[in-house]
C-alpha angles and dihedrals in degrees: 000000000000129000128216127188109199116185145158111258095232131092094274095051094044094047091047093055093043090060094047095048095044086054096042114012118212102181095176096050115126110238115224116185144119143170119333097265093044094096107142088087103140091075086073093058123091109185138154144187114347095356112140122230124186115196121191135183100345123116116262086209091065094044102040098114095050093040090056090046092054094044091050089050089061101259120144113231129198108194127186123173146134102211128103102285099197116212114010117259118203126183136152090242095050121094102186128184107182117166120179098181111141092240106045138095133190094256089059092047088056091043089057093046091052093045093243096301093147101027097157091065091047088053091052091048093049092049090048093050091053099257101122096158091052091047092052092049091053092044095050112116096013098099093237131159093239093183091058093044091050090054091048092051090049092052095045089052093044091055092060097064123094144100090250138004089263089068091060124089090221136010108256089233091059092045091052093049092048090053093045092052091059094046097209135047092240092053090049091051094046090053089064091209123198089243091058093048090052092051093049095050093043095049094050092050095046093048091056089056093046093057087067092062119143116247115231097174133007123182136148088264100049154331133241115204133188127215124191126251099272138120090245090057093049091050098047104037097091100043091042088055089050091051093050090049091056094043093050105027095172093057135072120227135203125187118197116197116196111238121176108298094351146019141269111223131208117189128192121189118217109285090227090062108018092197137118106030094108093043090054097046096046089063084076126068099246097033129120145129137108137307096269100038131017142150150201117231095205127014116182120232091243091055098060095095091046090050093050091049091049091046092051092047094047095054100032 
């Protein structure tokens, strides 16, 4: 019997797996992960009868073919996620926990399943996935430094963004293992690891550059911004969108990052509504996500005007 842990390389995916493996260690499990937008991960898994696969924070919609392949091969799959799953998949070997509530993330799904056994990591995951109110509710009564955990969640999430692993300051697998070795968020922070110092310095530098973004559209309902083709832009686009969403909760935001002959798009719905981001992005071929936050992996140059029009209509 072989074990596979398959997880999104952002704060939510990392914090989800941390809770599960602190609760039930599987030291020999093969770790399968990548940058945040690298979500079709099950195509990298070859498993057979009675193998165990844990899948966290990646869309079932984008992994449906390989999920079915693995289930039919006899593997047992535990699947937790909060993204649009597409057509429902049912199988005797599938234990699925999909929650599409507007204010939920995978780390909190796991937190609930484990009856809050590792609440600090759920708090970090919720902060990282841009649910600060949810994070504070979970953290209440646990004597936690919420300011420090919010910063950690931000940095774990920031590290996941990039067009390739070379854009990232650390491989998500290494970041996960570093956190796991210290057991708790506070122990990881107190250790003042080199990986944490690199993330802190990189984030601060990239955010300064992001604040100079070009504005493509600016209305009462939302803003569309443009970042240049640079590693710093690819790293910061998502967390900058999260920050803008919190700063202007009644407005939607879209950040386009130039990439070769097109653009990568990050969309954040207004925090006060948290609806419509996935509906908007799925109008485009490579779009997907969830109601509060979604993206488009490749937007053609000729589709910019159409995107801005669709963005304005969606959040009017």
